[in-house]
C-alpha positions in Angstrom: -6.8 2.7 -13.4 -3.1 3.7 -13.6 -0.5 2.5 -11.1 3.1 3.7 -10.8 5.7 2.0 -8.6 8.4 4.2 -7.1 10.2 1.2 -5.6 9.8 -0.7 -2.3 6.1 -0.1 -1.2 5.7 3.3 -2.7 2.9 3.5 -5.2 0.8 6.1 -7.0 -2.7 5.1 -8.0 -4.7 7.3 -10.3 -8.3 6.6 -11.1 -11.5 8.5 -11.8 -9.7 11.9 -11.5 -8.1 11.1 -8.1 -4.4 10.6 -7.5 -3.4 8.7 -4.4 0.1 8.1 -3.0 0.6 5.2 -0.6 3.6 5.0 1.7 5.6 7.6 -0.3 9.2 6.7 0.7 11.6 8.5 -1.6 14.6 9.8 0.5 16.7 6.7 1.4 14.9 4.5 -1.1 17.6 3.2 -3.4 15.0 2.1 -5.9 13.2 5.4 -6.2 13.5 6.6 -9.8 12.6 10.2 -9.0 12.7 12.7 -6.0 9.5 13.4 -4.0 10.0 17.0 -5.2 9.1 15.8 -8.8 5.7 14.6 -7.8 3.4 17.1 -9.6 0.0 16.4 -8.1 -1.6 14.3 -5.3 -5.0 14.4 -3.8 -4.6 11.9 -0.9 -1.7 10.3 0.9 -2.2 7.0 2.7 0.3 5.8 5.3 0.1 2.2 6.6 2.5 2.7 9.5 5.2 5.0 10.7 8.4 3.1 9.9 10.7 5.4 8.0 10.5 3.3 4.8 6.7 3.8 4.7 5.8 7.2 6.2 8.6 8.6 4.1 8.0 12.1 2.8 4.3 12.1 3.6 4.6 15.3 5.6 6.4 17.3 3.0 4.1 16.1 0.2 1.0 16.9 2.2 2.1 20.4 2.9 3.3 21.1 -0.6 0.2 19.8 -2.4 -2.4 20.6 0.3 -3.2 16.8 0.4 -4.9 15.0 3.2 -2.9 12.3 5.0 -4.9 9.2 6.0 -3.4 7.0 8.7 -4.1 5.4 12.0 -5.0 8.1 14.7 -1.7 7.8 16.5 0.4 8.4 13.4 -1.6 11.5 12.6 -1.1 12.8 16.1 2.7 12.3 15.8 2.8 14.2 12.5 1.0 17.3 13.7 3.8 18.5 16.0 6.2 17.9 13.1 4.2 20.4 11.0 1.2 18.6 9.5 -1.8 21.0 9.6 -4.6 19.6 11.6 -6.9 20.2 8.7 -4.9 17.7 6.6 -4.7 15.0 9.2 -7.3 12.3 8.8 -7.0 9.8 11.7 -8.9 6.6 11.8 -8.6 3.1 13.2 -8.8 -0.5 12.2 -12.3 -1.5 11.1 -13.3 2.0 10.2 -14.3 3.4 6.8 -14.2 6.9 5.5 -14.8 8.4 2.1 -12.5 10.9 0.4 -12.6 12.1 -3.2 -15.3 9.5 -4.0 -13.1 6.6 -2.7 -14.2 4.5 0.2 -11.2 3.8 2.4 -11.4 1.0 4.9 -8.6 0.5 7.4 -7.7 -3.1 8.2 -5.2 -4.9 10.4 -1.7 -5.9 9.4 0.6 -8.3 11.3 3.6 -6.1 11.8 5.1 -3.6 14.3 4.9 0.2 14.5 6.3 2.9 16.7 2.9 4.6 17.1 -0.4 2.9 17.0 -0.6 -0.3 14.9 0.5 -1.3 11.5 -2.4 -1.3 9.0 -3.6 -2.0 5.5 -6.3 -0.4 3.3 -9.1 -1.6 1.2 -10.1 1.0 -1.4 -13.4 0.9 -3.2 -13.8 3.4 -6.1 -16.9 4.8 -7.5 -17.0 2.3 -10.4 -16.9 -0.6 -7.9 -13.2 -1.4 -8.5 -11.6 -2.7 -5.3 -8.0 -2.7 -4.2 -6.4 -4.3 -1.1 -3.1 -2.7 -0.1 -1.8 -4.8 2.7 1.2 -2.7 3.9 3.9 -4.6 5.7 2.4 -7.8 7.0 2.9 -11.4 7.8 0.3 -13.9 6.7 -2.9 -14.1 8.8 -6.0 -16.2 8.3 -8.5 -13.3 8.7 -7.5 -12.2 5.2 -10.2 -14.6 4.1 -12.8 -12.3 5.8 -11.7 -9.4 3.5 -13.0 -11.5 0.6 -16.3 -12.1 2.4 -17.0 -8.4 2.5 -15.2 -7.1 -0.6 -14.8 -8.3 -4.2 -11.1 -7.6 -4.4 -9.8 -7.0 -8.0 -6.1 -6.3 -7.2 -4.1 -7.0 -4.1 -0.8 -5.3 -3.4 1.3 -7.7 -1.2 4.8 -7.8 0.2 7.0 -10.8 -0.8 10.3 -9.7 0.5 10.5 -12.0 3.5 12.5 -11.3 6.8 10.3 -8.2 7.7 7.1 -9.4 5.9 5.6 -12.4 4.2 7.8 -14.3 1.8 6.8 -15.5 -1.6 5.0 -18.7 -0.6 2.9 -17.0 2.2 2.0 -14.1 -0.2 0.8 -16.6 -2.8 -1.3 -18.3 -0.1 -2.7 -14.9 0.8 -4.0 -14.6 -2.7 -6.0 -17.8 -2.3 -7.6 -16.3 0.9 -8.3 -12.9 -0.7 -9.7 -14.5 -3.9 -8.1 -11.5 -5.8 -8.0 -11.4 -9.6 -4.6 -9.8 -9.7 -1.6 -9.3 -7.4 1.1 -6.7 -7.5 4.2 -7.8 -5.5 6.0 -5.2 -3.5 8.6 -4.7 -0.7 11.1 -6.8 -2.6 14.5 -6.2 -4.2 15.0 -2.9 -2.4 18.0 -4.1 -0.4 20.0 -7.4 -0.6 18.3 -8.9 2.5 14.9 -8.9 0.7 13.7 -11.3 -2.0 15.6 -10.4 -5.1 13.3 -11.5 -7.9 9.8 -12.7 -8.7 10.6 -16.3 -9.8 9.8 -18.0 -6.4 6.6 -15.9 -6.1 5.4 -16.9 -9.6 6.0 -20.5 -8.9 4.2 -20.4 -5.5 1.3 -18.5 -7.1 0.9 -21.2 -9.8 0.6 -23.8 -7.0 -1.3 -21.8 -4.3 -3.6 -19.4 -6.3 -3.6 -20.3 -10.0 -6.6 -18.1 -10.6 -4.7 -15.0 -9.6 -2.7 -13.1 -12.2 0.6 -11.5 -11.3 1.0 -7.9 -12.5 4.6 -6.9 -13.1 4.9 -3.2 -12.5 8.3 -1.9 -13.5 9.8 0.7 -11.2 9.1 4.2 -12.6 6.7 2.9 -15.2 2.9 3.3 -15.2 0.8 0.2 -15.6 -2.8 0.3 -16.6 -5.3 -2.2 -15.2 
């Protein structure tokens, strides 16, 4: 599995021949190392919620690459009048599961706001059984423990930036609830008001979830899990 971080909460995940973009925020993202026009291929685009720094360039990328956009129903309905072909809009809702490109995509709740519908996260299960939890923007909530009851989560992608999401300590505690093997911190360092480094998260992780390994993904670099 290959993961590339384009800054903030913008990730590309490639596994078993499928390339997925999640929250592809490029324009206005001071950490983005490339333009969205440089993305060469994408099969699926997942959008957690419709804040600008998450929906990003989903519409443009979907049209250019003929890629389906998976998001909560209300977000899909808001994108269609903007030019998203109905055939590329895959609306769903919290608790539901669909399968695309051999990947089971479960939509789960997130404790955050949204302009349309609700903020969400995704649990992705690939054909080889590998499981990823991508939380989107969220605060800490106890029902994360239920995700671990139904899924064997290999890697969690969690925000640590504070102010608009969980901070480092809460994100570390979330790892203990999720029982994840690895964690990729996101939504930090993009702007001065967010957590600026990983030191506090690493310290909290040692205390709260010592069994979870932090994965340092450098912006613009591809990490292999």
